[in-house]
Biopython code that builds the backbone (N, CA, C, O; Angstrom):
import numpy as np
from Bio.PDB.StructureBuilder import StructureBuilder

atoms = [
    (1, "UNK", "N", (-3.529, -2.893, -18.970)),
    (1, "UNK", "CA", (-2.496, -2.904, -17.952)),
    (1, "UNK", "C", (-3.080, -3.445, -16.639)),
    (1, "UNK", "O", (-4.271, -3.298, -16.363)),
    (2, "UNK", "N", (-2.236, -4.053, -15.863)),
    (2, "UNK", "CA", (-2.601, -4.523, -14.533)),
    (2, "UNK", "C", (-1.871, -3.620, -13.547)),
    (2, "UNK", "O", (-0.650, -3.477, -13.609)),
    (3, "UNK", "N", (-2.618, -3.023, -12.651)),
    (3, "UNK", "CA", (-2.033, -2.157, -11.623)),
    (3, "UNK", "C", (-1.631, -3.037, -10.453)),
    (3, "UNK", "O", (-2.466, -3.750, -9.896)),
    (4, "UNK", "N", (-0.360, -2.994, -10.076)),
    (4, "UNK", "CA", (0.156, -3.793, -8.963)),
    (4, "UNK", "C", (0.538, -2.838, -7.843)),
    (4, "UNK", "O", (1.262, -1.866, -8.061)),
    (5, "UNK", "N", (0.042, -3.124, -6.640)),
    (5, "UNK", "CA", (0.340, -2.308, -5.470)),
    (5, "UNK", "C", (1.105, -3.134, -4.444)),
    (5, "UNK", "O", (0.871, -4.333, -4.293)),
    (6, "UNK", "N", (2.028, -2.470, -3.737)),
    (6, "UNK", "CA", (2.817, -3.119, -2.689)),
    (6, "UNK", "C", (2.588, -2.373, -1.385)),
    (6, "UNK", "O", (2.599, -1.142, -1.356)),
    (7, "UNK", "N", (2.380, -3.122, -0.303)),
    (7, "UNK", "CA", (2.109, -2.503, 0.989)),
    (7, "UNK", "C", (3.105, -2.969, 2.051)),
    (7, "UNK", "O", (3.701, -4.041, 1.944)),
    (8, "UNK", "N", (3.267, -2.125, 3.084)),
    (8, "UNK", "CA", (4.073, -2.418, 4.268)),
    (8, "UNK", "C", (5.512, -2.767, 3.881)),
    (8, "UNK", "O", (6.134, -2.043, 3.104)),
    (9, "UNK", "N", (6.036, -3.853, 4.410)),
    (9, "UNK", "CA", (7.449, -4.184, 4.178)),
    (9, "UNK", "C", (7.748, -4.443, 2.705)),
    (9, "UNK", "O", (8.881, -4.235, 2.270)),
    (10, "UNK", "N", (6.769, -4.890, 1.931)),
    (10, "UNK", "CA", (7.003, -5.129, 0.505)),
    (10, "UNK", "C", (7.330, -3.819, -0.191)),
    (10, "UNK", "O", (8.234, -3.763, -1.025)),
    (11, "UNK", "N", (6.598, -2.767, 0.148)),
    (11, "UNK", "CA", (6.870, -1.449, -0.438)),
    (11, "UNK", "C", (8.289, -1.013, -0.100)),
    (11, "UNK", "O", (9.002, -0.479, -0.949)),
    (12, "UNK", "N", (8.691, -1.244, 1.143)),
    (12, "UNK", "CA", (10.041, -0.859, 1.570)),
    (12, "UNK", "C", (11.103, -1.681, 0.851)),
    (12, "UNK", "O", (12.096, -1.131, 0.377)),
    (13, "UNK", "N", (10.902, -2.991, 0.766)),
    (13, "UNK", "CA", (11.896, -3.873, 0.152)),
    (13, "UNK", "C", (12.010, -3.654, -1.350)),
    (13, "UNK", "O", (13.095, -3.803, -1.912)),
    (14, "UNK", "N", (10.907, -3.303, -2.011)),
    (14, "UNK", "CA", (10.921, -3.115, -3.463)),
    (14, "UNK", "C", (11.177, -1.662, -3.861)),
    (14, "UNK", "O", (11.439, -1.368, -5.028)),
    (15, "UNK", "N", (11.100, -0.760, -2.889)),
    (15, "UNK", "CA", (11.396, 0.640, -3.174)),
    (15, "UNK", "C", (10.333, 1.344, -3.995)),
    (15, "UNK", "O", (10.618, 2.342, -4.657)),
    (16, "UNK", "N", (9.108, 0.834, -3.958)),
    (16, "UNK", "CA", (8.016, 1.479, -4.686)),
    (16, "UNK", "C", (6.684, 1.035, -4.108)),
    (16, "UNK", "O", (6.583, -0.029, -3.495)),
    (17, "UNK", "N", (5.680, 1.845, -4.304)),
    (17, "UNK", "CA", (4.355, 1.518, -3.782)),
    (17, "UNK", "C", (3.473, 0.848, -4.826)),
    (17, "UNK", "O", (2.447, 0.257, -4.488)),
    (18, "UNK", "N", (3.863, 0.937, -6.081)),
    (18, "UNK", "CA", (3.065, 0.307, -7.121)),
    (18, "UNK", "C", (3.665, 0.515, -8.493)),
    (18, "UNK", "O", (4.654, 1.225, -8.669)),
    (19, "UNK", "N", (3.032, -0.130, -9.460)),
    (19, "UNK", "CA", (3.460, -0.034, -10.851)),
    (19, "UNK", "C", (2.391, -0.657, -11.737)),
    (19, "UNK", "O", (1.443, -1.265, -11.240)),
    (20, "UNK", "N", (2.541, -0.508, -13.020)),
    (20, "UNK", "CA", (1.643, -1.151, -13.968)),
    (20, "UNK", "C", (2.452, -2.132, -14.794)),
    (20, "UNK", "O", (3.579, -1.844, -15.196)),
    (21, "UNK", "N", (1.861, -3.306, -15.046)),
    (21, "UNK", "CA", (2.530, -4.310, -15.866)),
    (21, "UNK", "C", (1.601, -4.722, -17.002)),
    (21, "UNK", "O", (0.379, -4.623, -16.892)),
    (22, "UNK", "N", (2.197, -5.181, -18.081)),
    (22, "UNK", "CA", (1.436, -5.669, -19.231)),
    (22, "UNK", "C", (0.767, -6.986, -18.864)),
    (22, "UNK", "O", (1.366, -7.801, -18.161)),
    (23, "UNK", "N", (-0.453, -7.213, -19.319)),
    (23, "UNK", "CA", (-1.169, -8.440, -18.972)),
    (23, "UNK", "C", (-0.815, -9.652, -19.840)),
    (23, "UNK", "O", (-1.412, -10.716, -19.672)),
    (24, "UNK", "N", (0.124, -9.516, -20.747)),
    (24, "UNK", "CA", (0.466, -10.613, -21.655)),
    (24, "UNK", "C", (0.927, -11.848, -20.899)),
    (24, "UNK", "O", (1.894, -11.791, -20.140)),
    (25, "UNK", "N", (0.233, -12.971, -21.105)),
    (25, "UNK", "CA", (0.596, -14.229, -20.467)),
    (25, "UNK", "C", (0.198, -14.330, -19.012)),
    (25, "UNK", "O", (0.581, -15.281, -18.331)),
    (26, "UNK", "N", (-0.567, -13.363, -18.521)),
    (26, "UNK", "CA", (-0.975, -13.368, -17.120)),
    (26, "UNK", "C", (-2.460, -13.684, -17.028)),
    (26, "UNK", "O", (-3.293, -12.997, -17.618)),
    (27, "UNK", "N", (-2.781, -14.742, -16.273)),
    (27, "UNK", "CA", (-4.176, -15.145, -16.110)),
    (27, "UNK", "C", (-4.592, -15.244, -14.649)),
    (27, "UNK", "O", (-5.785, -15.251, -14.343)),
    (28, "UNK", "N", (-3.601, -15.321, -13.725)),
    (28, "UNK", "CA", (-3.902, -15.507, -12.305)),
    (28, "UNK", "C", (-2.977, -14.653, -11.439)),
    (28, "UNK", "O", (-2.008, -14.069, -11.924)),
    (29, "UNK", "N", (-3.298, -14.595, -10.159)),
    (29, "UNK", "CA", (-2.432, -13.907, -9.192)),
    (29, "UNK", "C", (-1.046, -14.557, -9.194)),
    (29, "UNK", "O", (-0.033, -13.861, -9.124)),
    (30, "UNK", "N", (-1.001, -15.884, -9.274)),
    (30, "UNK", "CA", (0.294, -16.585, -9.312)),
    (30, "UNK", "C", (1.109, -16.161, -10.526)),
    (30, "UNK", "O", (2.333, -16.054, -10.442)),
    (31, "UNK", "N", (0.447, -15.919, -11.651)),
    (31, "UNK", "CA", (1.156, -15.458, -12.854)),
    (31, "UNK", "C", (1.746, -14.065, -12.636)),
    (31, "UNK", "O", (2.861, -13.789, -13.077)),
    (32, "UNK", "N", (1.010, -13.193, -11.963)),
    (32, "UNK", "CA", (1.523, -11.845, -11.665)),
    (32, "UNK", "C", (2.779, -11.962, -10.806)),
    (32, "UNK", "O", (3.810, -11.368, -11.122)),
    (33, "UNK", "N", (2.691, -12.729, -9.721)),
    (33, "UNK", "CA", (3.837, -12.896, -8.828)),
    (33, "UNK", "C", (5.015, -13.527, -9.571)),
    (33, "UNK", "O", (6.163, -13.126, -9.379)),
    (34, "UNK", "N", (4.726, -14.511, -10.416)),
    (34, "UNK", "CA", (5.787, -15.166, -11.182)),
    (34, "UNK", "C", (6.481, -14.211, -12.135)),
    (34, "UNK", "O", (7.706, -14.229, -12.257)),
    (35, "UNK", "N", (5.700, -13.372, -12.815)),
    (35, "UNK", "CA", (6.283, -12.398, -13.740)),
    (35, "UNK", "C", (7.175, -11.418, -12.989)),
    (35, "UNK", "O", (8.235, -11.036, -13.485)),
    (36, "UNK", "N", (6.753, -11.010, -11.802)),
    (36, "UNK", "CA", (7.567, -10.096, -11.005)),
    (36, "UNK", "C", (8.830, -10.786, -10.497)),
    (36, "UNK", "O", (9.908, -10.191, -10.513)),
    (37, "UNK", "N", (8.708, -12.039, -10.045)),
    (37, "UNK", "CA", (9.880, -12.790, -9.554)),
    (37, "UNK", "C", (10.932, -12.960, -10.643)),
    (37, "UNK", "O", (12.126, -12.983, -10.347)),
    (38, "UNK", "N", (10.511, -13.077, -11.884)),
    (38, "UNK", "CA", (11.466, -13.274, -12.984)),
    (38, "UNK", "C", (12.413, -12.097, -13.144)),
    (38, "UNK", "O", (13.453, -12.230, -13.789)),
    (39, "UNK", "N", (12.082, -10.969, -12.583)),
    (39, "UNK", "CA", (12.981, -9.813, -12.639)),
    (39, "UNK", "C", (14.249, -10.059, -11.832)),
    (39, "UNK", "O", (15.277, -9.426, -12.070)),
    (40, "UNK", "N", (14.169, -10.984, -10.876)),
    (40, "UNK", "CA", (15.309, -11.258, -10.008)),
    (40, "UNK", "C", (15.427, -10.227, -8.908)),
    (40, "UNK", "O", (14.482, -9.487, -8.635)),
    (41, "UNK", "N", (16.582, -10.178, -8.280)),
    (41, "UNK", "CA", (16.859, -9.204, -7.229)),
    (41, "UNK", "C", (15.814, -9.192, -6.132)),
    (41, "UNK", "O", (15.389, -10.248, -5.664)),
    (42, "UNK", "N", (15.388, -7.982, -5.711)),
    (42, "UNK", "CA", (14.450, -7.895, -4.593)),
    (42, "UNK", "C", (13.096, -8.534, -4.884)),
    (42, "UNK", "O", (12.434, -9.004, -3.959)),
    (43, "UNK", "N", (12.668, -8.564, -6.145)),
    (43, "UNK", "CA", (11.389, -9.197, -6.466)),
    (43, "UNK", "C", (11.455, -10.700, -6.223)),
    (43, "UNK", "O", (10.518, -11.285, -5.679)),
    (44, "UNK", "N", (12.538, -11.313, -6.618)),
    (44, "UNK", "CA", (12.698, -12.756, -6.414)),
    (44, "UNK", "C", (12.765, -13.088, -4.926)),
    (44, "UNK", "O", (12.263, -14.124, -4.492)),
    (45, "UNK", "N", (13.382, -12.212, -4.155)),
    (45, "UNK", "CA", (13.494, -12.443, -2.713)),
    (45, "UNK", "C", (12.174, -12.163, -1.992)),
    (45, "UNK", "O", (11.724, -12.979, -1.189)),
    (46, "UNK", "N", (11.563, -11.033, -2.269)),
    (46, "UNK", "CA", (10.352, -10.601, -1.565)),
    (46, "UNK", "C", (9.138, -11.456, -1.909)),
    (46, "UNK", "O", (8.317, -11.746, -1.039)),
    (47, "UNK", "N", (9.021, -11.860, -3.165)),
    (47, "UNK", "CA", (7.862, -12.637, -3.614)),
    (47, "UNK", "C", (8.216, -14.097, -3.858)),
    (47, "UNK", "O", (7.432, -14.837, -4.451)),
    (48, "UNK", "N", (9.399, -14.515, -3.401)),
    (48, "UNK", "CA", (9.891, -15.862, -3.649)),
    (48, "UNK", "C", (9.192, -16.941, -2.848)),
    (48, "UNK", "O", (8.420, -16.674, -1.927)),
    (49, "UNK", "N", (9.492, -18.163, -3.234)),
    (49, "UNK", "CA", (8.961, -19.324, -2.538)),
    (49, "UNK", "C", (9.355, -19.247, -1.069)),
    (49, "UNK", "O", (10.473, -18.856, -0.735)),
    (50, "UNK", "N", (8.442, -19.616, -0.210)),
    (50, "UNK", "CA", (8.706, -19.600, 1.224)),
    (50, "UNK", "C", (8.374, -18.278, 1.898)),
    (50, "UNK", "O", (8.352, -18.194, 3.126)),
    (51, "UNK", "N", (8.114, -17.238, 1.100)),
    (51, "UNK", "CA", (7.724, -15.950, 1.670)),
    (51, "UNK", "C", (6.211, -15.950, 1.880)),
    (51, "UNK", "O", (5.464, -16.426, 1.024)),
    (52, "UNK", "N", (5.768, -15.430, 2.989)),
    (52, "UNK", "CA", (4.338, -15.334, 3.245)),
    (52, "UNK", "C", (3.856, -13.970, 2.776)),
    (52, "UNK", "O", (4.100, -12.947, 3.417)),
    (53, "UNK", "N", (3.166, -13.984, 1.639)),
    (53, "UNK", "CA", (2.647, -12.764, 1.043)),
    (53, "UNK", "C", (1.192, -13.015, 0.672)),
    (53, "UNK", "O", (0.867, -14.013, 0.030)),
    (54, "UNK", "N", (0.333, -12.111, 1.077)),
    (54, "UNK", "CA", (-1.081, -12.201, 0.740)),
    (54, "UNK", "C", (-1.362, -11.332, -0.481)),
    (54, "UNK", "O", (-0.573, -10.453, -0.829)),
    (55, "UNK", "N", (-2.493, -11.591, -1.124)),
    (55, "UNK", "CA", (-2.857, -10.824, -2.312)),
    (55, "UNK", "C", (-4.331, -10.484, -2.288)),
    (55, "UNK", "O", (-5.138, -11.172, -1.663)),
    (56, "UNK", "N", (-4.666, -9.410, -2.980)),
    (56, "UNK", "CA", (-6.050, -9.015, -3.197)),
    (56, "UNK", "C", (-6.189, -8.592, -4.652)),
    (56, "UNK", "O", (-5.286, -7.978, -5.221)),
    (57, "UNK", "N", (-7.332, -8.927, -5.247)),
    (57, "UNK", "CA", (-7.647, -8.485, -6.601)),
    (57, "UNK", "C", (-8.857, -7.579, -6.493)),
    (57, "UNK", "O", (-9.912, -7.978, -5.999)),
    (58, "UNK", "N", (-8.688, -6.355, -6.962)),
    (58, "UNK", "CA", (-9.761, -5.360, -6.897)),
    (58, "UNK", "C", (-10.329, -5.248, -5.473)),
    (58, "UNK", "O", (-11.541, -5.187, -5.264)),
    (59, "UNK", "N", (-9.410, -5.222, -4.514)),
    (59, "UNK", "CA", (-9.691, -5.016, -3.089)),
    (59, "UNK", "C", (-10.452, -6.160, -2.434)),
    (59, "UNK", "O", (-11.101, -5.963, -1.406)),
    (60, "UNK", "N", (-10.380, -7.356, -3.019)),
    (60, "UNK", "CA", (-10.957, -8.551, -2.403)),
    (60, "UNK", "C", (-9.858, -9.586, -2.250)),
    (60, "UNK", "O", (-9.075, -9.813, -3.173)),
    (61, "UNK", "N", (-9.802, -10.214, -1.083)),
    (61, "UNK", "CA", (-8.769, -11.217, -0.839)),
    (61, "UNK", "C", (-8.752, -12.239, -1.981)),
    (61, "UNK", "O", (-9.792, -12.629, -2.510)),
    (62, "UNK", "N", (-7.539, -12.655, -2.339)),
    (62, "UNK", "CA", (-7.377, -13.551, -3.476)),
    (62, "UNK", "C", (-6.418, -14.673, -3.145)),
    (62, "UNK", "O", (-5.587, -14.564, -2.243)),
    (63, "UNK", "N", (-6.550, -15.753, -3.893)),
    (63, "UNK", "CA", (-5.658, -16.906, -3.786)),
    (63, "UNK", "C", (-4.785, -16.925, -5.041)),
    (63, "UNK", "O", (-5.071, -16.206, -5.998)),
    (64, "UNK", "N", (-3.726, -17.736, -5.050)),
    (64, "UNK", "CA", (-2.867, -17.787, -6.242)),
    (64, "UNK", "C", (-3.629, -18.092, -7.532)),
    (64, "UNK", "O", (-3.258, -17.600, -8.598)),
    (65, "UNK", "N", (-4.689, -18.895, -7.446)),
    (65, "UNK", "CA", (-5.429, -19.274, -8.654)),
    (65, "UNK", "C", (-6.523, -18.277, -9.038)),
    (65, "UNK", "O", (-7.235, -18.502, -10.016)),
    (66, "UNK", "N", (-6.670, -17.181, -8.290)),
    (66, "UNK", "CA", (-7.680, -16.175, -8.613)),
    (66, "UNK", "C", (-7.378, -15.548, -9.975)),
    (66, "UNK", "O", (-6.249, -15.124, -10.223)),
    (67, "UNK", "N", (-8.374, -15.488, -10.857)),
    (67, "UNK", "CA", (-8.156, -14.892, -12.183)),
    (67, "UNK", "C", (-7.825, -13.405, -12.098)),
    (67, "UNK", "O", (-8.296, -12.692, -11.212)),
    (68, "UNK", "N", (-7.005, -12.961, -13.042)),
    (68, "UNK", "CA", (-6.627, -11.559, -13.174)),
    (68, "UNK", "C", (-6.808, -11.175, -14.640)),
    (68, "UNK", "O", (-6.400, -11.907, -15.542)),
    (69, "UNK", "N", (-7.422, -10.023, -14.861)),
    (69, "UNK", "CA", (-7.676, -9.542, -16.216)),
    (69, "UNK", "C", (-7.064, -8.155, -16.413)),
    (69, "UNK", "O", (-6.736, -7.457, -15.454)),
    (70, "UNK", "N", (-6.923, -7.786, -17.663)),
    (70, "UNK", "CA", (-6.479, -6.446, -18.010)),
    (70, "UNK", "C", (-7.403, -5.443, -17.315)),
    (70, "UNK", "O", (-8.625, -5.573, -17.380)),
    (71, "UNK", "N", (-6.821, -4.453, -16.658)),
    (71, "UNK", "CA", (-7.591, -3.446, -15.953)),
    (71, "UNK", "C", (-7.767, -3.723, -14.468)),
    (71, "UNK", "O", (-8.243, -2.858, -13.734)),
    (72, "UNK", "N", (-7.393, -4.916, -14.014)),
    (72, "UNK", "CA", (-7.516, -5.254, -12.598)),
    (72, "UNK", "C", (-6.412, -4.612, -11.773)),
    (72, "UNK", "O", (-5.371, -4.209, -12.291)),
    (73, "UNK", "N", (-6.671, -4.528, -10.476)),
    (73, "UNK", "CA", (-5.688, -4.064, -9.510)),
    (73, "UNK", "C", (-5.327, -5.262, -8.623)),
    (73, "UNK", "O", (-6.201, -5.903, -8.039)),
    (74, "UNK", "N", (-4.036, -5.548, -8.536)),
    (74, "UNK", "CA", (-3.547, -6.644, -7.695)),
    (74, "UNK", "C", (-2.659, -6.039, -6.621)),
    (74, "UNK", "O", (-1.689, -5.343, -6.923)),
    (75, "UNK", "N", (-2.995, -6.308, -5.369)),
    (75, "UNK", "CA", (-2.199, -5.799, -4.245)),
    (75, "UNK", "C", (-1.517, -6.953, -3.536)),
    (75, "UNK", "O", (-2.118, -8.005, -3.315)),
    (76, "UNK", "N", (-0.255, -6.749, -3.180)),
    (76, "UNK", "CA", (0.501, -7.724, -2.415)),
    (76, "UNK", "C", (0.861, -7.090, -1.073)),
    (76, "UNK", "O", (1.253, -5.925, -1.010)),
    (77, "UNK", "N", (0.722, -7.876, 0.001)),
    (77, "UNK", "CA", (1.003, -7.359, 1.333)),
    (77, "UNK", "C", (1.326, -8.509, 2.279)),
    (77, "UNK", "O", (0.907, -9.643, 2.043)),
    (78, "UNK", "N", (2.067, -8.227, 3.346)),
    (78, "UNK", "CA", (2.380, -9.264, 4.322)),
    (78, "UNK", "C", (1.169, -9.540, 5.210)),
    (78, "UNK", "O", (0.254, -8.720, 5.280)),
    (79, "UNK", "N", (1.158, -10.682, 5.884)),
    (79, "UNK", "CA", (0.074, -10.962, 6.831)),
    (79, "UNK", "C", (0.059, -9.877, 7.911)),
    (79, "UNK", "O", (1.106, -9.340, 8.275)),
    (80, "UNK", "N", (-1.110, -9.567, 8.407)),
    (80, "UNK", "CA", (-1.273, -8.536, 9.419)),
    (80, "UNK", "C", (-1.865, -9.174, 10.660)),
    (80, "UNK", "O", (-2.769, -10.005, 10.572)),
    (81, "UNK", "N", (-1.351, -8.784, 11.814)),
    (81, "UNK", "CA", (-1.921, -9.286, 13.061)),
    (81, "UNK", "C", (-2.586, -8.127, 13.778)),
    (81, "UNK", "O", (-2.169, -6.976, 13.648)),
    (82, "UNK", "N", (-3.600, -8.438, 14.517)),
    (82, "UNK", "CA", (-4.308, -7.401, 15.275)),
    (82, "UNK", "C", (-4.070, -7.592, 16.763)),
    (82, "UNK", "O", (-3.458, -8.569, 17.195)),
    (83, "UNK", "N", (-4.552, -6.668, 17.508)),
    (83, "UNK", "CA", (-4.412, -6.861, 18.943)),
    (83, "UNK", "C", (-4.503, -5.614, 19.738)),
    (83, "UNK", "O", (-4.399, -5.655, 20.964)),
]
sb = StructureBuilder()
sb.init_structure("model")
sb.init_model(0)
sb.init_chain("A")
sb.init_seg("    ")
for serial, (resi, resn, name, xyz) in enumerate(atoms, 1):
    if name == "N":
        sb.init_residue(resn, " ", resi, " ")
    sb.init_atom(name, np.array(xyz, "f"), 0.0, 1.0, " ", f" {name:<3s}", serial, name[0])
structure = sb.get_structure()
């Protein structure tokens, strides 16, 4: 299983802080996001094209092409500003 976590506004928009998904057909962060978008509704809107969403795999910043394996944790979150 791949543990998916949602932070900040994503958690609010999706109504959950996390979930587990099957790793079948998933090889990258982009595949995880794509599988979630296929659900439609808030997932398609929140993780859709044009949305600025960052990702981390096992608590390290990740890019769409970053590999994901069974047992990994993938977190999605909006950009954060400091100040």
